[in-house]
C-alpha positions, 0 to 999 in steps of 0.5 A: 107941210103937205096936205095928203088925202084921206084915207079910204077902206077898200074891201075884197069881198068873194062870190058869196060876198064874204070879205077875204081882204080890206085896207083902209090908207091913204097913198102918195105917189112920188115919181119923176117923168120926161117932158119936152123942156127937161124932167120934171118930179111929180108928186100926187096923192090916191084921190078919194075917187078910186075904187076897187076893180073887179079884177081884184080876187080872193084867190083859190086855194093853193092855186092863187094868192088873194089880190087888191086892185085900186084903180083910179084916174085915167088908168092907174092901177095900185095891185097888193098881191097876198101870201101866206104861210101857218102863221104869218100873211104879208103883201107879197108884191107891190106893183104900180101901173100909171099912166103918162098920157094922163095930163091931169097928172102927167102935164106936158110929158113927152112919153104915152102909155102904161108904165109898170113898176113893182117890189116886195114889201115888209108888209106882214102880220099874225094870221087873224090880225090886222097890220096897223103902222100909224107912221109912214111906210114907204115902198120904193117900185123903182121910179115910183116912191109909195107912202102909205099913211095910217094904215090898216090892212088884214087879208084872210080874213075870218070876220066881216071887219078888221081884227081887233088884235093888231100886229104893230110895224116896226116904225111905231114900236116903241125904241129901247129905252136908254138910261137917262143922262143928265142935261148937258149945256153944251150943244149937241157936238157934230157928228164925225165926217160921214163914211165915204161909199160907192153907190152905182145904179144900173139900166137896161144899158147897163151903168147909167150913175156912178156916185162915190161920197160920204153924205151928211144932212144939215137940217133945221127945224123945231122941236117939240119944246118949240126951240128952233135947231140946226143939227146934223146926221150922217147917211150910214152906207151900212144901215142904208138901201140904195136903188134909182132908176135911169132914162135918157137925160135922168138918172135917179138915185134914192137912199132909204133906211127906217127913217129916211128917204134921200133921192139925189137926180141927174140930169143932162142937157143935150144941147150942151152935152153937160151933166149936172145934180138937178134935183134933192129932195129929203123926207126925214122922220125927226123924233124930237121935233114938233112935225115929226115928218121933214120934207125939203126939196129943190128941183132947179139945181145945177151942182156937181157940173162935168161933160158928159163922159167924164166924172166930176171928182171934188176932195174938198167938203161942199156944201148944197143949199137945197132949201132954206132949212136943208143943205146937204154936205158932201165929203170926197165927191166922185160922181158920173152920170150917163155914158158910164163905159165898162162901169168906171169912172171916166177922165176927171174934171176937179172942182174949182175948191181943188184948184184953188186949194193947189194954188197956195203950195204953187204960190209957197213954192214960187216964192221959195224958188224965188228966195234961193235964186236971190240967195245965189245971186247975192252969194255971186256978186259978192264973190265977184267984188272979192277978187277986185283989185291987186292981184298977188305975184 
């Protein structure tokens, strides 16, 4: 497990010293950046020394909205901008600016300067109530994923402290009760094959990543009653949102739903012009687990390899071992990263599994052809012998 930074309270006050925004949370940032030896994944926490910037504002009625700006490190800033209507307020926009020149967080970075990403959010609450979320809240800001923990936020305050009345996030709400079924002695059956779906990621120069496959998570964990179980979970495209990012040598696809964050990172070796799946990261919420937050990551893989400009295709099921407790099962795989011409798959490179599966029908066909040839030769020899001896005049 990871030890995350402690939460901190951030307050924005107006010119009279009255608080208009209060926030209490801890945060973790997940992204990747380029180094001279290739792309590097990085995860870092909002440090205890983070401060509210003087640029934060309570806004002006009908002119501007309140904003909370939190600064830390060497030029990093997390900004929450609020808006409201007659009954509710929300974090309309979350923006994160990070400085790649900060060698403490981004060692050996081949890029410098400040990069900014942003996204709308689902963080909202009733007026005069505190937004509270004990569960993890993930916000995908393009190439950066921000995870808020033990969150309490309130804007447009009517007092000097958080309201005791709360609006809870959807993740904290109880799931609808279902009828209790009698215990079954048999193990949980494996789910059917997952739905194959086509995902795409676009960059400034067009499509940089095409992925068509069905995805299944094979996870081993300890349950609340201290039993070790291995279970499979299908990634359902109907309930999943996807996005990603592109750079010269790294293309990332991120898939998320209420309980899932799955990152697939494809890399290109410029010297060999080979493209491959380099990194997989999974964050999964398991309601029946002893530790509900399951995390697994591996950034040193070399799977689904193809030459740049070509696509990798495999109809056979593939199991990619990411860690000792997590494997990614992939069905009917067809992927291409970088040099995607016209948003379409390029020339196909078949996987070894498909090539091996073709050897069996070829061998059987060859054996049958040989048998037919032997029978034909035997027939001709037998016919020739039948004409030996005296001939009828």
